C-alpha positions as CSV (number, residue, x, y, z in Angstrom):
1,M,78.4,-34.8,-96.0
2,A,75.0,-35.2,-94.2
3,R,72.7,-37.6,-95.9
4,R,69.7,-35.9,-97.4
5,R,66.3,-37.2,-96.1
6,R,64.1,-38.5,-98.8
7,G,60.6,-37.2,-99.3
8,L,58.8,-33.9,-98.7
9,P,59.0,-31.8,-95.5
10,V,55.4,-32.2,-94.6
11,D,54.3,-31.0,-91.1
12,G,51.0,-31.5,-89.4
13,V,48.5,-34.0,-87.9
14,L,46.4,-36.4,-89.9
15,L,43.4,-37.9,-88.1
16,L,43.3,-41.2,-89.9
17,D,40.3,-43.6,-89.7
18,K,42.3,-46.8,-89.5
19,P,40.5,-49.7,-91.3
20,Q,39.9,-53.1,-89.8
21,G,42.4,-55.8,-90.5
22,M,45.4,-53.5,-90.9
23,S,48.1,-52.9,-88.3
24,S,48.8,-49.4,-87.1
25,N,52.3,-49.4,-88.6
26,H,50.9,-50.5,-92.0
27,A,48.3,-47.7,-91.9
28,L,51.1,-45.3,-91.0
29,Q,53.3,-46.3,-93.9
30,R,50.4,-46.1,-96.3
31,A,49.7,-42.6,-95.2
32,R,53.3,-41.6,-95.3
33,R,53.6,-42.8,-98.9
34,L,50.5,-40.9,-99.9
35,F,51.9,-37.6,-98.4
36,Q,55.5,-38.5,-99.6
37,A,56.5,-37.3,-96.2
38,Q,60.1,-37.3,-94.9
39,K,59.1,-38.3,-91.4
40,A,56.0,-39.7,-89.8
41,G,54.8,-41.5,-86.6
42,H,51.6,-42.5,-84.9
43,T,50.4,-42.0,-81.4
44,G,48.9,-45.0,-79.7
45,T,48.7,-48.4,-81.4
46,L,45.3,-49.8,-82.5
47,D,45.0,-53.6,-82.8
48,P,44.5,-54.9,-86.4
49,M,40.9,-55.7,-85.6
50,A,40.2,-52.2,-84.3
51,T,39.1,-49.3,-86.4
52,G,38.9,-45.5,-85.8
53,L,41.0,-42.6,-84.8
54,L,44.8,-43.0,-85.3
55,P,46.5,-39.7,-85.3
56,V,49.5,-39.7,-87.7
57,L,52.1,-37.0,-87.1
58,F,54.2,-35.7,-89.9
59,G,57.5,-33.9,-89.7
60,E,57.9,-31.5,-86.8
61,A,54.7,-32.6,-85.2
62,T,56.4,-35.9,-84.1
63,K,58.3,-33.8,-81.5
64,F,55.1,-33.5,-79.5
65,S,53.8,-37.0,-79.8
66,Q,54.0,-37.7,-76.1
67,H,51.2,-35.3,-75.4
68,L,48.8,-37.7,-77.3
69,L,50.4,-40.9,-76.0
70,D,49.5,-39.6,-72.5
71,A,46.0,-38.5,-73.4
72,D,42.7,-40.0,-72.4
73,K,40.8,-42.0,-75.0
74,V,37.2,-43.0,-75.9
75,Y,36.3,-46.4,-77.3
76,R,33.2,-48.1,-78.5
77,T,33.3,-51.9,-78.2
78,R,31.0,-55.0,-78.4
79,V,31.4,-57.6,-75.6
80,E,30.5,-61.1,-76.6
81,L,29.5,-63.3,-73.6
82,G,30.0,-67.0,-73.1
83,A,33.6,-67.5,-74.4
84,S,37.0,-66.2,-73.9
85,T,39.9,-66.2,-76.4
86,D,43.7,-66.2,-76.1
87,T,43.9,-62.7,-77.6
88,G,40.8,-61.2,-75.8
89,D,39.2,-60.5,-79.1
90,A,37.4,-62.4,-81.9
91,E,40.6,-63.0,-83.9
92,G,41.9,-65.4,-81.2
93,E,41.3,-69.0,-80.5
94,V,38.6,-69.9,-78.0
95,V,40.2,-71.1,-74.8
96,A,37.2,-71.3,-72.4
97,R,33.4,-71.4,-72.6
98,S,30.8,-70.9,-69.9
99,T,27.1,-70.6,-69.5
100,V,25.8,-67.0,-69.5
101,P,23.5,-66.3,-66.5
102,A,20.1,-64.7,-67.0
103,L,20.8,-61.0,-67.3
104,E,18.8,-57.8,-67.6
105,E,20.1,-54.5,-68.8
106,S,20.0,-53.2,-65.2
107,D,22.6,-55.9,-64.4
108,L,24.9,-54.6,-67.0
109,T,24.6,-50.9,-65.9
110,A,25.2,-51.9,-62.3
111,M,28.2,-54.0,-63.2
112,M,29.7,-51.2,-65.4
113,A,29.3,-48.6,-62.6
114,G,31.6,-50.8,-60.5
115,F,34.4,-50.4,-63.0
116,V,34.4,-46.6,-62.9
117,G,37.5,-45.2,-61.1
118,E,41.1,-46.0,-60.6
119,Q,42.1,-49.7,-60.7
120,Q,45.0,-52.0,-61.4
121,Q,45.1,-53.8,-64.8
122,T,47.5,-56.6,-66.0
123,P,48.4,-56.1,-69.7
124,P,47.5,-59.0,-71.9
125,M,50.2,-61.3,-73.5
126,Y,48.9,-60.3,-76.9
127,S,50.2,-56.7,-76.6
128,A,53.1,-54.6,-78.1
129,L,54.7,-54.2,-74.7
130,K,58.3,-55.5,-74.7
131,L,60.3,-57.8,-72.5
132,N,64.0,-58.0,-73.0
133,G,63.6,-56.4,-76.4
134,R,60.9,-58.7,-77.6
135,K,57.2,-57.8,-78.0
136,L,54.9,-59.8,-75.8
137,Y,52.7,-60.9,-78.7
138,E,55.7,-62.5,-80.3
139,L,56.2,-64.6,-77.2
140,A,52.5,-65.4,-77.0
141,R,52.5,-66.7,-80.6
142,E,55.3,-69.1,-79.5
143,G,53.0,-70.4,-76.8
144,K,54.9,-68.6,-74.0
145,S,53.4,-66.7,-71.1
146,V,55.5,-64.4,-68.8
147,E,54.7,-62.5,-65.6
148,R,53.4,-58.9,-66.3
149,A,53.3,-56.2,-63.7
150,S,49.9,-54.7,-63.2
151,R,49.6,-51.0,-63.7
152,A,47.3,-48.2,-62.6
153,I,44.6,-47.2,-65.0
154,K,41.4,-45.1,-64.7
155,V,38.0,-45.6,-66.2
156,Y,36.3,-42.2,-66.3
157,D,33.0,-43.2,-67.7
158,T,31.1,-46.2,-69.0
159,R,27.9,-46.1,-71.1
160,L,25.7,-48.9,-72.2
161,L,24.6,-48.4,-75.9
162,S,22.7,-51.6,-76.6
163,A,22.3,-55.1,-75.4
164,S,21.2,-58.4,-77.0
165,L,20.9,-60.8,-74.0
166,D,18.2,-63.2,-75.1
167,S,20.0,-64.4,-78.3
168,A,22.1,-67.5,-78.8
169,S,25.1,-65.3,-78.7
170,P,24.5,-62.7,-76.0
171,N,26.4,-59.5,-76.2
172,F,26.3,-55.8,-75.4
173,D,27.8,-52.6,-76.8
174,I,29.4,-50.0,-74.6
175,E,31.3,-46.7,-74.8
176,V,34.1,-46.1,-72.4
177,R,36.4,-43.2,-71.6
178,V,39.7,-44.4,-70.2
179,S,43.2,-43.3,-69.3
180,K,46.4,-44.1,-71.2
181,G,47.6,-47.6,-71.1
182,T,44.1,-49.1,-70.7
183,Y,43.5,-52.3,-72.7
184,V,39.8,-52.4,-73.6
185,R,40.1,-56.2,-74.3
186,T,41.2,-56.8,-70.8
187,L,38.5,-54.5,-69.4
188,A,35.8,-56.4,-71.3
189,E,37.1,-59.7,-70.0
190,D,37.0,-58.4,-66.5
191,M,33.4,-57.1,-67.1
192,A,32.3,-60.5,-68.3
193,R,33.9,-62.2,-65.3
194,A,32.0,-59.8,-63.1
195,L,28.8,-61.0,-64.7
196,G,29.7,-64.6,-64.0
197,C,30.9,-65.8,-67.4
198,D,33.7,-65.6,-70.0
199,G,33.8,-62.9,-72.6
200,H,35.8,-61.2,-75.4
201,I,35.3,-58.3,-77.8
202,S,34.3,-58.6,-81.4
203,Q,34.4,-54.9,-82.3
204,L,36.5,-52.0,-81.2
205,R,36.5,-48.5,-82.5
206,R,38.4,-45.5,-81.1
207,L,36.3,-42.3,-81.2
208,K,38.5,-39.8,-79.4
209,T,42.1,-39.3,-78.2
210,G,43.1,-36.1,-76.4
211,P,41.6,-33.1,-78.2
212,F,40.7,-35.0,-81.3
213,D,37.4,-36.8,-82.1
214,A,35.9,-38.8,-84.9
215,S,34.5,-35.7,-86.6
216,G,37.8,-34.9,-88.2
217,M,38.8,-38.4,-89.4
218,V,39.6,-39.2,-93.0
219,S,40.1,-42.7,-94.6
220,L,43.0,-43.9,-96.7
221,E,40.5,-44.2,-99.6
222,M,39.5,-40.6,-99.2
223,L,43.1,-39.5,-99.3
224,E,43.9,-41.7,-102.3
225,A,40.9,-40.1,-104.2
226,L,42.2,-36.5,-103.7
227,P,43.8,-35.0,-106.8
228,D,47.1,-33.8,-105.6
229,Q,49.5,-33.2,-102.7
230,A,48.0,-29.8,-101.9
231,A,44.6,-31.3,-101.5
232,R,46.0,-34.0,-99.2
233,E,47.9,-31.5,-97.1
234,A,44.7,-29.4,-96.7
235,Q,43.4,-32.3,-94.6
236,L,46.1,-31.9,-91.9
237,A,45.5,-30.2,-88.6
238,P,48.3,-27.7,-87.5
239,I,51.0,-28.9,-85.1
240,D,49.8,-26.9,-82.2
241,S,46.4,-28.6,-82.3
242,L,48.1,-31.3,-80.3
243,L,48.7,-28.9,-77.5
244,K,45.5,-26.8,-77.0
245,H,45.3,-28.0,-73.4
246,L,48.4,-26.0,-72.6
247,P,48.5,-22.2,-71.9
248,A,49.9,-20.0,-74.6
249,H,52.2,-17.0,-74.7
250,Q,53.0,-14.5,-77.5
251,L,56.8,-13.8,-77.3
252,S,58.3,-10.4,-77.5
253,V,60.8,-9.8,-80.3
254,K,63.6,-9.8,-77.8
255,G,62.4,-13.0,-76.2
256,A,62.0,-14.8,-79.6
257,R,65.4,-13.7,-80.7
258,A,66.9,-15.1,-77.5
259,L,65.2,-18.5,-78.0
260,T,66.7,-18.8,-81.5
261,Y,70.1,-18.9,-79.8
262,G,69.0,-21.4,-77.2
263,Q,68.9,-18.8,-74.5
264,P,66.0,-18.0,-72.0
265,A,63.6,-15.3,-72.9
266,R,64.2,-13.0,-70.0
267,Q,61.4,-11.4,-68.0
268,E,58.7,-12.4,-70.5
269,L,56.1,-12.5,-67.7
270,D,55.7,-10.7,-64.4
271,T,55.9,-12.9,-61.3
272,T,52.2,-13.0,-60.8
273,M,51.5,-14.3,-64.3
274,A,54.4,-16.7,-64.0
275,R,52.9,-18.1,-60.8
276,D,49.5,-18.4,-62.5
277,V,51.0,-20.4,-65.4
278,G,52.9,-22.7,-63.1
279,D,55.9,-24.9,-63.9
280,G,54.3,-26.9,-66.8
281,P,55.0,-26.3,-70.5
282,V,53.5,-23.3,-72.3
283,R,52.8,-22.9,-76.0
284,L,55.0,-20.3,-77.6
285,Y,54.1,-18.0,-80.5
286,H,56.0,-15.4,-82.5
287,D,54.0,-13.2,-84.9
288,E,51.0,-15.5,-84.3
289,A,53.0,-18.5,-85.6
290,F,53.5,-21.5,-83.3
291,I,57.2,-22.0,-82.6
292,G,57.3,-24.7,-79.8
293,L,57.2,-25.2,-76.1
294,G,58.9,-23.5,-73.2
295,V,58.8,-23.6,-69.4
296,V,58.1,-20.5,-67.3
297,E,60.6,-19.8,-64.5
298,P,59.3,-18.2,-61.2
299,E,60.9,-14.9,-62.0
300,G,59.1,-14.8,-65.4
301,D,61.9,-16.1,-67.7
302,I,60.9,-18.6,-70.4
303,V,63.3,-21.5,-71.0
304,P,63.0,-23.3,-74.3
305,R,62.0,-26.9,-74.1
306,R,61.1,-28.0,-77.6
307,L,61.2,-25.6,-80.5
308,L,60.4,-26.1,-84.2
309,S,63.6,-26.5,-86.3
310,S,62.3,-24.0,-88.8
311,F,62.2,-21.3,-86.1
312,V,65.6,-22.1,-84.6
313,A,67.2,-22.1,-88.0
314,G,65.6,-18.8,-89.0
315,S,66.2,-15.3,-87.7
316,V,63.8,-13.0,-85.9
317,Q,63.4,-9.8,-87.8
318,H,62.7,-6.3,-86.4
Protein backbone atom coordinates (compact mmCIF):
# COMPACT_ATOMS: atom_id res chain seq x y z
CA MET A 1 0.00 0.00 0.00
CA ALA A 2 1.33 3.46 -0.90
CA ARG A 3 2.21 5.58 2.10
CA ARG A 4 -0.15 8.52 2.46
CA ARG A 5 1.60 11.89 2.48
CA ARG A 6 0.94 13.87 5.63
CA GLY A 7 -0.44 17.40 5.42
CA LEU A 8 -2.74 19.30 3.11
CA PRO A 9 -2.48 19.40 -0.71
CA VAL A 10 -1.60 23.11 -0.89
CA ASP A 11 -0.46 24.44 -4.29
CA GLY A 12 0.93 27.88 -5.07
CA VAL A 13 3.76 30.37 -4.54
CA LEU A 14 4.42 32.23 -1.30
CA LEU A 15 6.57 35.36 -1.57
CA LEU A 16 8.15 35.18 1.87
CA ASP A 17 10.10 38.06 3.40
CA LYS A 18 12.84 36.04 5.08
CA PRO A 19 13.92 37.56 8.39
CA GLN A 20 17.52 38.20 9.34
CA GLY A 21 19.29 35.52 11.37
CA MET A 22 17.27 32.62 9.96
CA SER A 23 18.45 30.08 7.40
CA SER A 24 16.43 29.66 4.23
CA ASN A 25 15.61 26.07 5.18
CA HIS A 26 14.38 27.11 8.63
CA ALA A 27 12.17 29.78 7.05
CA LEU A 28 10.85 27.19 4.59
CA GLN A 29 9.95 24.76 7.37
CA ARG A 30 8.22 27.49 9.38
CA ALA A 31 6.12 28.41 6.34
CA ARG A 32 5.36 24.77 5.58
CA ARG A 33 4.07 24.18 9.11
CA LEU A 34 1.90 27.31 8.97
CA PHE A 35 0.26 26.06 5.75
CA GLN A 36 0.25 22.40 6.89
CA ALA A 37 1.48 21.67 3.38
CA GLN A 38 2.34 18.20 2.12
CA LYS A 39 5.21 19.42 -0.02
CA ALA A 40 7.28 22.59 -0.14
CA GLY A 41 10.59 23.91 -1.43
CA HIS A 42 12.35 27.25 -1.91
CA THR A 43 14.15 28.69 -4.92
CA GLY A 44 17.51 30.27 -4.32
CA THR A 45 19.10 30.19 -0.87
CA LEU A 46 19.56 33.40 1.10
CA ASP A 47 22.31 33.56 3.72
CA PRO A 48 21.11 33.73 7.34
CA MET A 49 22.25 37.38 7.53
CA ALA A 50 20.25 38.28 4.41
CA THR A 51 16.62 39.31 4.32
CA GLY A 52 14.00 39.68 1.63
CA LEU A 53 12.34 37.78 -1.13
CA LEU A 54 12.42 33.99 -0.72
CA PRO A 55 9.81 32.36 -2.97
CA VAL A 56 8.42 29.24 -1.29
CA LEU A 57 6.73 26.78 -3.62
CA PHE A 58 3.98 24.51 -2.37
CA GLY A 59 2.74 21.27 -3.88
CA GLU A 60 2.67 21.14 -7.67
CA ALA A 61 4.44 24.50 -7.94
CA THR A 62 7.68 22.69 -6.97
CA LYS A 63 7.66 21.05 -10.42
CA PHE A 64 8.57 24.41 -11.96
CA SER A 65 11.21 25.59 -9.47
CA GLN A 66 14.01 25.61 -12.04
CA HIS A 67 12.48 28.62 -13.76
CA LEU A 68 13.13 30.71 -10.63
CA LEU A 69 16.50 29.15 -9.86
CA ASP A 70 17.63 30.32 -13.31
CA ALA A 71 16.12 33.81 -12.95
CA ASP A 72 17.93 37.13 -12.62
CA LYS A 73 17.83 38.75 -9.18
CA VAL A 74 18.01 42.23 -7.65
CA TYR A 75 19.76 42.91 -4.33
CA ARG A 76 20.41 45.89 -2.08
CA THR A 77 23.57 45.69 0.01
CA ARG A 78 25.85 47.78 2.20
CA VAL A 79 29.59 47.49 1.53
CA GLU A 80 31.84 48.21 4.52
CA LEU A 81 35.34 49.37 3.56
CA GLY A 82 38.61 48.76 5.39
CA ALA A 83 38.25 45.14 6.52
CA SER A 84 37.57 41.75 4.98
CA THR A 85 36.13 38.71 6.76
CA ASP A 86 36.39 34.98 6.22
CA THR A 87 32.70 34.80 5.23
CA GLY A 88 32.57 38.00 3.18
CA ASP A 89 29.94 39.45 5.52
CA ALA A 90 29.65 40.98 8.98
CA GLU A 91 29.02 37.59 10.62
CA GLY A 92 32.55 36.37 9.88
CA GLU A 93 35.89 36.90 11.55
CA VAL A 94 38.03 39.78 10.33
CA VAL A 95 40.99 38.36 8.41
CA ALA A 96 42.52 41.55 6.97
CA ARG A 97 42.42 45.30 7.49
CA SER A 98 43.59 48.09 5.22
CA THR A 99 43.57 51.86 4.96
CA VAL A 100 40.71 53.22 2.90
CA PRO A 101 41.94 55.78 0.35
CA ALA A 102 40.32 59.17 0.03
CA LEU A 103 37.22 58.59 -2.09
CA GLU A 104 34.48 60.65 -3.69
CA GLU A 105 31.10 59.38 -4.84
CA SER A 106 32.32 59.77 -8.40
CA ASP A 107 35.03 57.19 -7.64
CA LEU A 108 32.35 54.75 -6.56
CA THR A 109 30.16 55.24 -9.62
CA ALA A 110 33.15 54.91 -11.96
CA MET A 111 34.27 51.72 -10.20
CA MET A 112 30.76 50.21 -10.29
CA ALA A 113 30.42 50.89 -14.00
CA GLY A 114 33.47 48.71 -14.55
CA PHE A 115 31.66 45.74 -13.04
CA VAL A 116 28.69 45.84 -15.43
CA GLY A 117 28.78 43.00 -17.93
CA GLU A 118 29.86 39.38 -18.12
CA GLN A 119 32.69 38.22 -15.89
CA GLN A 120 34.14 35.21 -14.09
CA GLN A 121 33.52 34.80 -10.36
CA THR A 122 34.99 32.26 -7.95
CA PRO A 123 32.37 31.08 -5.42
CA PRO A 124 33.31 31.68 -1.75
CA MET A 125 34.21 28.84 0.61
CA TYR A 126 31.28 29.90 2.80
CA SER A 127 28.63 28.74 0.32
CA ALA A 128 26.18 25.87 -0.04
CA LEU A 129 27.95 24.45 -3.09
CA LYS A 130 29.01 20.85 -2.63
CA LEU A 131 32.29 18.96 -3.07
CA ASN A 132 32.13 15.18 -2.83
CA GLY A 133 28.76 15.40 -1.10
CA ARG A 134 29.83 17.99 1.49
CA LYS A 135 28.84 21.65 1.51
CA LEU A 136 31.73 24.05 1.18
CA TYR A 137 30.76 25.99 4.29
CA GLU A 138 31.10 22.78 6.32
CA LEU A 139 34.68 22.45 5.10
CA ALA A 140 35.30 26.15 5.75
CA ARG A 141 34.18 25.79 9.36
CA GLU A 142 36.80 23.07 9.74
CA GLY A 143 39.44 25.52 8.56
CA LYS A 144 39.75 23.90 5.14
CA SER A 145 39.97 25.61 1.77
CA VAL A 146 39.64 23.84 -1.57
CA GLU A 147 40.00 24.85 -5.19
CA ARG A 148 36.77 26.21 -6.68
CA ALA A 149 36.21 26.60 -10.37
CA SER A 150 35.25 30.08 -11.46
CA ARG A 151 32.00 30.48 -13.36
CA ALA A 152 30.45 32.98 -15.68
CA ILE A 153 28.08 35.53 -14.18
CA LYS A 154 26.60 38.76 -15.44
CA VAL A 155 26.02 42.06 -13.69
CA TYR A 156 23.26 43.82 -15.60
CA ASP A 157 23.08 47.03 -13.61
CA THR A 158 24.60 48.76 -10.57
CA ARG A 159 23.19 51.78 -8.78
CA LEU A 160 24.73 53.80 -5.95
CA LEU A 161 22.07 54.56 -3.34
CA SER A 162 24.11 56.37 -0.68
CA ALA A 163 27.65 56.71 0.61
CA SER A 164 29.28 57.54 3.94
CA LEU A 165 32.93 58.02 3.03
CA ASP A 166 34.15 60.50 5.65
CA SER A 167 33.16 58.47 8.71
CA ALA A 168 35.38 56.27 10.86
CA SER A 169 33.74 53.29 9.16
CA PRO A 170 33.33 54.25 5.49
CA ASN A 171 30.62 52.38 3.58
CA PHE A 172 28.25 52.69 0.67
CA ASP A 173 24.86 51.22 -0.26
CA ILE A 174 24.20 49.85 -3.74
CA GLU A 175 21.51 48.06 -5.69
CA VAL A 176 22.58 45.44 -8.23
CA ARG A 177 20.77 43.30 -10.80
CA VAL A 178 22.65 40.08 -11.44
CA SER A 179 22.39 36.69 -13.12
CA LYS A 180 21.86 33.40 -11.34
CA GLY A 181 24.82 32.07 -9.40
CA THR A 182 26.18 35.51 -8.48
CA TYR A 183 27.50 35.89 -4.94
CA VAL A 184 26.96 39.48 -3.87
CA ARG A 185 29.45 39.02 -1.00
CA THR A 186 32.16 38.18 -3.52
CA LEU A 187 31.10 41.01 -5.82
CA ALA A 188 31.37 43.46 -2.90
CA GLU A 189 34.85 42.17 -2.00
CA ASP A 190 35.94 42.64 -5.59
CA MET A 191 34.51 46.17 -5.66
CA ALA A 192 36.37 47.11 -2.48
CA ARG A 193 39.57 45.67 -3.95
CA ALA A 194 39.04 47.80 -7.06
CA LEU A 195 38.91 50.84 -4.77
CA GLY A 196 42.23 49.85 -3.23
CA CYS A 197 41.16 48.36 0.09
CA ASP A 198 39.46 45.43 1.81
CA GLY A 199 35.72 45.15 2.21
CA HIS A 200 32.74 43.05 3.23
CA ILE A 201 28.96 43.43 3.36
CA SER A 202 26.99 44.23 6.50
CA GLN A 203 23.47 44.18 5.01
CA LEU A 204 21.90 42.23 2.15
CA ARG A 205 18.31 42.26 0.99
CA ARG A 206 16.84 40.53 -2.06
CA LEU A 207 14.24 42.71 -3.75
CA LYS A 208 13.40 40.77 -6.89
CA THR A 209 13.73 37.34 -8.45
CA GLY A 210 12.37 36.58 -11.90
CA PRO A 211 8.84 38.00 -12.21
CA PHE A 212 8.42 38.63 -8.47
CA ASP A 213 9.33 41.76 -6.53
CA ALA A 214 9.16 42.98 -2.96
CA SER A 215 5.66 44.41 -3.35
CA GLY A 216 4.05 40.99 -2.86
CA MET A 217 6.09 39.81 0.11
CA VAL A 218 4.58 38.66 3.41
CA SER A 219 6.39 37.94 6.67
CA LEU A 220 6.10 34.91 8.92
CA GLU A 221 4.59 37.17 11.58
CA MET A 222 1.89 38.32 9.15
CA LEU A 223 1.06 34.72 8.27
CA GLU A 224 0.91 33.70 11.91
CA ALA A 225 -1.54 36.51 12.64
CA LEU A 226 -4.04 35.37 9.98
CA PRO A 227 -7.14 33.69 11.38
CA ASP A 228 -7.26 30.44 9.41
CA GLN A 229 -5.95 28.28 6.58
CA ALA A 230 -8.16 29.96 3.99
CA ALA A 231 -6.75 33.38 4.84
CA ARG A 232 -3.20 32.07 4.55
CA GLU A 233 -3.85 30.36 1.21
CA ALA A 234 -5.28 33.64 -0.09
CA GLN A 235 -1.72 34.99 0.14
CA LEU A 236 -0.45 32.51 -2.45
CA ALA A 237 0.25 33.42 -6.06
CA PRO A 238 -0.94 30.86 -8.66
CA ILE A 239 1.47 28.27 -10.02
CA ASP A 240 1.65 29.80 -13.48
CA SER A 241 2.87 33.11 -12.03
CA LEU A 242 6.29 31.41 -12.12
CA LEU A 243 6.07 31.12 -15.88
CA LYS A 244 4.66 34.39 -17.21
CA HIS A 245 7.76 34.88 -19.35
CA LEU A 246 6.75 31.88 -21.49
CA PRO A 247 4.22 31.93 -24.37
CA ALA A 248 0.78 30.49 -23.64
CA HIS A 249 -1.58 28.23 -25.58
CA GLN A 250 -5.21 27.29 -24.97
CA LEU A 251 -5.60 23.61 -25.87
CA SER A 252 -8.43 22.20 -27.89
CA VAL A 253 -10.56 19.54 -26.21
CA LYS A 254 -8.99 16.90 -28.43
CA GLY A 255 -5.49 18.08 -27.63
CA ALA A 256 -6.14 18.25 -23.89
CA ARG A 257 -7.58 14.73 -23.92
CA ALA A 258 -4.49 13.42 -25.71
CA LEU A 259 -2.19 14.95 -23.09
CA THR A 260 -4.03 13.19 -20.27
CA TYR A 261 -2.85 9.93 -21.86
CA GLY A 262 0.70 11.21 -22.25
CA GLN A 263 0.29 11.57 -26.02
CA PRO A 264 1.13 14.63 -28.14
CA ALA A 265 -1.63 17.10 -28.94
CA ARG A 266 -1.64 16.77 -32.72
CA GLN A 267 -1.76 19.81 -35.02
CA GLU A 268 -2.54 22.27 -32.23
CA LEU A 269 -0.76 25.05 -34.11
CA ASP A 270 -0.20 25.73 -37.79
CA THR A 271 3.41 25.65 -38.96
CA THR A 272 3.73 29.45 -39.01
CA MET A 273 2.59 29.76 -35.39
CA ALA A 274 4.80 26.83 -34.41
CA ARG A 275 7.79 28.57 -35.94
CA ASP A 276 6.96 31.80 -34.08
CA VAL A 277 6.74 29.98 -30.74
CA GLY A 278 10.06 28.19 -31.30
CA ASP A 279 11.30 25.08 -29.56
CA GLY A 280 11.13 26.40 -25.98
CA PRO A 281 8.44 25.46 -23.43
CA VAL A 282 4.94 26.87 -23.70
CA ARG A 283 2.34 27.31 -20.97
CA LEU A 284 -0.69 25.12 -21.57
CA TYR A 285 -4.25 25.85 -20.52
CA HIS A 286 -7.55 23.98 -20.74
CA ASP A 287 -10.80 25.79 -20.03
CA GLU A 288 -8.69 28.75 -18.83
CA ALA A 289 -6.98 26.58 -16.16
CA PHE A 290 -3.21 26.15 -16.20
CA ILE A 291 -2.29 22.48 -16.71
CA GLY A 292 1.49 22.51 -17.26
CA LEU A 293 4.20 22.93 -19.87
CA GLY A 294 4.62 21.48 -23.33
CA VAL A 295 7.01 21.79 -26.25
CA VAL A 296 5.84 22.76 -29.74
CA GLU A 297 7.10 20.57 -32.59
CA PRO A 298 7.80 22.14 -36.02
CA GLU A 299 4.69 20.54 -37.53
CA GLY A 300 2.47 22.10 -34.81
CA ASP A 301 2.15 19.16 -32.41
CA ILE A 302 2.55 19.86 -28.69
CA VAL A 303 4.46 17.29 -26.67
CA PRO A 304 3.84 17.26 -22.89
CA ARG A 305 6.87 18.23 -20.80
CA ARG A 306 5.57 18.76 -17.27
CA LEU A 307 1.89 18.55 -16.43
CA LEU A 308 -0.02 19.02 -13.20
CA SER A 309 -0.91 15.70 -11.58
CA SER A 310 -4.47 16.88 -11.01
CA PHE A 311 -4.88 17.32 -14.76
CA VAL A 312 -3.27 14.01 -15.73
CA ALA A 313 -5.36 12.13 -13.16
CA GLY A 314 -8.58 13.79 -14.28
CA SER A 315 -10.58 13.43 -17.45
CA VAL A 316 -11.34 16.00 -20.09
CA GLN A 317 -15.07 16.37 -20.51
CA HIS A 318 -16.98 17.26 -23.70
